[in-house]
N, C-alpha and C positions, 0 to 999 in steps of 0.2 A: 820707517815705512818704506817698503819696496813697491815695485810696480805691481807685483802679484797681490799685494795687500789692497791697493786701490782697485784692482780687478775684482777682488772678493767683495769689497764694499759696494762696487758698482752692481755686481750680480745680486747682492743682498737687496739693494734698492730696487732693482728691476724685478726681482722674483718675489719679494715680500712686501716692501713698503709701497711700491706703486700699485700692485693689486689690492692691497688693503685700503689705500686711499681712494682708489677708483671705486671699489665696492661701497665704501662709506659715502662717497659723493653721490653715487647712483641711488643708494637706499634713502638718503636724506633729502635729495634734491628731486629726483625723477620718479622714484617709486611712490605710488599713492598708498594711502592707508587701506587696510582690508579689515572688515568687520566679520566676526564669526558668530554663527547661530548653531547651537548644539541641540540635538534631540536624541533620545534613547528609545529604541523599539525592540520588541521581541515577538515571537509567535507563540501563542498559547493554544493548547489542544484539549478538547473535552476528554475526560477520563472515563465517562460512562461506557459500560460494556453493552453490547447489543445481544439480543436473543440468538441471532445467527452465530455469534461467537460461542455462546454456550452450547449450541447444537452442533458444533464441529467446525465453525468458521467457514460457512459457505460463501461469505462475502467479506471482502477486505476494503474498508472505506478509504482511509487516508494513511499516509506514511507517518513516520515519527516526527516529533517536534524539531529535533536537531537537523534532520534532513531538510525540513521546510526552511529552517533558519539559514542553512547553506544556500538554498535556492534564493532566498531574499538577499543574502550577502552578495551573491553574484549578480542578481538583478539590479541592485543599486549601482553597480559599476558598469552595467551594460549599455550599449548604444540605444536600446529600446527606451530605457527610462530617460536618457538624455533627450531623445526626440519628444517624449511625452512632456517632460518638464519645460522644454523649449516652447511648447505650445502654451504653457501658463506664463512663463517669463522669457522674454527674448534674450537668451543667453549671449548670443554673438553681439547684439547691440549693447548689452550691459558691459561685457568684459572687453570690448574693443574701443571703449570711450577714450582710453589713455594710449591707444596705439597711434603712432609709433614711438611716442615719448617714453613709454614704459614697456618695452618689448618683452621683458622677462615675465612679468605678471599680467600680461594682456594677450589677447588673441587677435589676429588680423581680421578685418571685416569680411574677407572673401573665404573664410575658413570653411572647409567641408565638414560633414558630420563626423568623419573619422578624426579630423583634427580637433573638433569640438569634444569628442569623447576622450581623447588623450588629455586635453586641457581640463576636462571635467574631473578626471582622476587626480589632478593636482589641486583643484579647488575644493573637492569633496573628499575628506579623509574619513575612512571607515575603520573602526576597531571592532573586532568580533571575538567573543569568548565562546569557543565551541562547547566548553563544559557546562555553561549556563544558558547558552543560546541568546545572550544579550548582545545587541548591536548598538554602538554609539556612532552617530554621524555628525561630523562637523562641516558646516558649509561656510565658505568664505566669499564675500562679495564686497562691492565698493561702498555700500551703505547698509546700515542695520536692517532696514525694511526689506530690501531685496534678499538679503541672506535669510531672513525669516521666511519670506515667501517661497524661496527655493526649498527650504527645509519642509515647509508645509506641503509643497507640491510632491516632494519625495514620499512623504507619509501617505498622501492621497493616492499616488500611483501604486505604492506598495499595497495599500488596502485593496485596490482594484485587482492587483495580481493575486492576492490571497483569495479574494472572492471568485476569481476565475478558477483557482485551484479547487475551491469548494464546489463550484458548479460542475467542474469536470469529475470530481470525486462522486458527487451525487448522481450524475448521469451514468457513470460507470457502474456504481453500486446498484442502481435500479436496473440497468441493462443486464448485469450479471445475475441479479436475483430473478429477473423475469426469464432469462435464458435457463437458469436452473429449474425454475418452476415448469417451463414448457418441457424440458427433458424429463423431469420427474412425472409429469402428466402423461407423456408418451409412454414411459416405462409402465405406468399403472394401466394404461389402456392395453398395452401388449400383454401384460400379465393376466388381466381379466379376460381378454380375448382368447388366450391360451387355455384357460380353465373352461371357458364356454365351448371351445372346440373339443376339448377332452370329453366333456359331458355329452356333447352331440355325437361324438364318434363312438363312445362306449355305451351310451344310453344309461349311464350310471351317474347319479347326482353326487354321491359320496361313497367311494369304495369301502371305507371303513363301516359306514352304516349298512351298506349292502351285505358285508361279511357278517355283521352282527345279526342281521335278519336271517341269513343262512345258518348261523350258529343256533339261533332260536329254533329253526326247523329241525336241526340235528338233535338238539336237546329234547325236543318234543318226541322225535322218533325213538330216542333212547329210553325215554320214560314209557312210551308205548311198548317197546320191546321188553322192558323190565316187567311191566304189568302182564304182558302176554305170557312170559316165562313163568311168572307166579301162578297165573290161571291154569297154565298147562300142567304144572306140578300138582296143583290142588286137584285137578281133574283126574290125573293118573292115580292119585291116592284114593279117590272116591269111586272111580268107575273102572271098567275094563279097558284094556289097551285098544280094542277095536271099536271104541266108541266114536261115532262120526264127529262129535265135537272135538275129540282129540286131534283128528286129522285136520279139521278146520283150523285149530290153534297152531298146528305145525306149519300149515301153509301161511298163516298170518305171520308167524315168527320168521319164516324164511323170507317172506316179502319185505318185512321190516328190516331185516339184516341186509338184504340186497339194496334197499333204499339208503340205508345208512352208509354202506360202502360207496354207493354212487355219489352221495353228498360229500363224503370225505374226499373222493377222487376229484370232485369238481373244484376243490380249493387249489389244487396244483395243476389242474388240467390246462392245456393250451387252448387257444381260441375260445375264451370265455365269452367275450362279446365281440372282439375283432380278431383279425388274423394274427396268429402267433403272440397271443397275449394271455398271461395268467394273472391270478390275483396278486402275487408278490410284486410283479412288475407294475400292475395297475396302482397298487399302493405306493410304490416308489415314485412313479410318475406324478401321481396326484400330490404327494407330499412335497415334491420338488416344485411343482407349480404353485402350491399354496404358500411355500416359503418365499418364492419370488413375488407373489402378490402381497404378502405381508410386508416384505422389505420395500416394495414400491409404494405401498400405502404410507409407511413410516417416512420414507424419503419425501413423499408428496406433502405430508403434514409439516415436515421440517422446512421444506422450501417455502411453504405458505407462511410459516412463522418468520422465516428469513426475509421474505418479501415485505411483510408488514413492518419488520424492524428497519429494513432499508428505507421504506417509505417514511417511517417516523424520523429516522436520522436525516433524511433528505430535507425535512421541514425545518431543521435547525442547523446553525452554522457549526461545523466540526472544528475548524481552525480559524483563528482570528488574530488580527494584529493588535498588540497591546502597546500603547505608547506610555512608557513609564517616565519619560522626560519630555515635556512639551517643547516645541521649538522656542528657544530663548531669543531675546532681542538684546543685542549688545549695546552698551552705552559708551564704550571706548574701543578704539582700534587696537587689536592684539597682533595683527600681522601687517607687513612683514616684521619679523623679530630682528630689528636692525643690529642691535648690539651682538646678539648671538651669531648672526650671519657674518658680521665683520670679524668677530673673534674666530669663527671657524675658517674664514678666508685667511686670516693671519696665521693660524695654526698650521693649516695644510700647506700654505705657501712656504712657511718656515721649514716644514718637514721636507718638502721637495727641494728647497734650496740646500738644506743640510745634506741630503743624500747626494745631490749633484756635487757639492763641494768635497764631500768625503771621497766620492769616486774619482774626482779630478786629482786630489792630492795623493790618493793611493796609486793612480796611474803615473803621476809625476814622480813619486818616490821610487817606483820600480823602474822607471825609465832612466 
């Protein structure tokens, strides 16, 4: 044994043995027992589709289940739930009972809400499986009843948060559906007003029906012309050419032909009813207005259906908190895990001591 060997043993004692003994003494003498209450929660979402989604998705009610589980996961770690649970259970008073005798697992009585939130994340452990949306919460406290009460308060506040999400979703869905209905009603009013203005301006109820009436007049004139031509031919074959009836038929035939020409010209003539307007343009304008009105009517019916669907969905809860593991009540203290903590203290102290010793001997050999 040389001096350096005694130095190594002394460093081993200071770096490994002393921290291990100190941690063991602290854990078994000063650290109080902690009881754990476990609960499992998840968010469920109704899978029923709404009529608005079938009609093109005019409204979107709530987000996906995984997204809501992410919100719940962050909410349980937030300062907001710490303040809410502190209203049910006096957290500072409970966790400061062993201060300053157990400073590692306790909080000081004058702790702020930020300090309490950081301590909350040590006492409340959360495991979250994103693939399934299951959240397991483990609450540690000085006694089994308090741990269970805190777990129940977490579930209660989480349900209130979910209900708030539902209320917001209902309000937004109804507001969106009502806004869509008002827009569709305004479009329908504008389309009907445009058709009424067209009819008042042109004095024509339906250009297509008006053209059909004019075509009936033209067909009647053509029939009269054909009959007059036949009568004229028969008269020429039976009488002389200077018969007064022949001249009368000739004038009748001429008048009918002029009338037919004028009727045909009126179909493409400008200024039929208003300035610079012909029947093709009237038909194009009327068809465009009628298409706009039909689209506005269909949109209005769709928004009415969407509003009824939104109102029906607002009457029932879309997402809800499902507790698949009720808050348990511990019968024995599981924390702090003294043997595990002492073992970890010894392991890491030994690793640190070994690294320091190797570095020391490496530098010594090179020197």
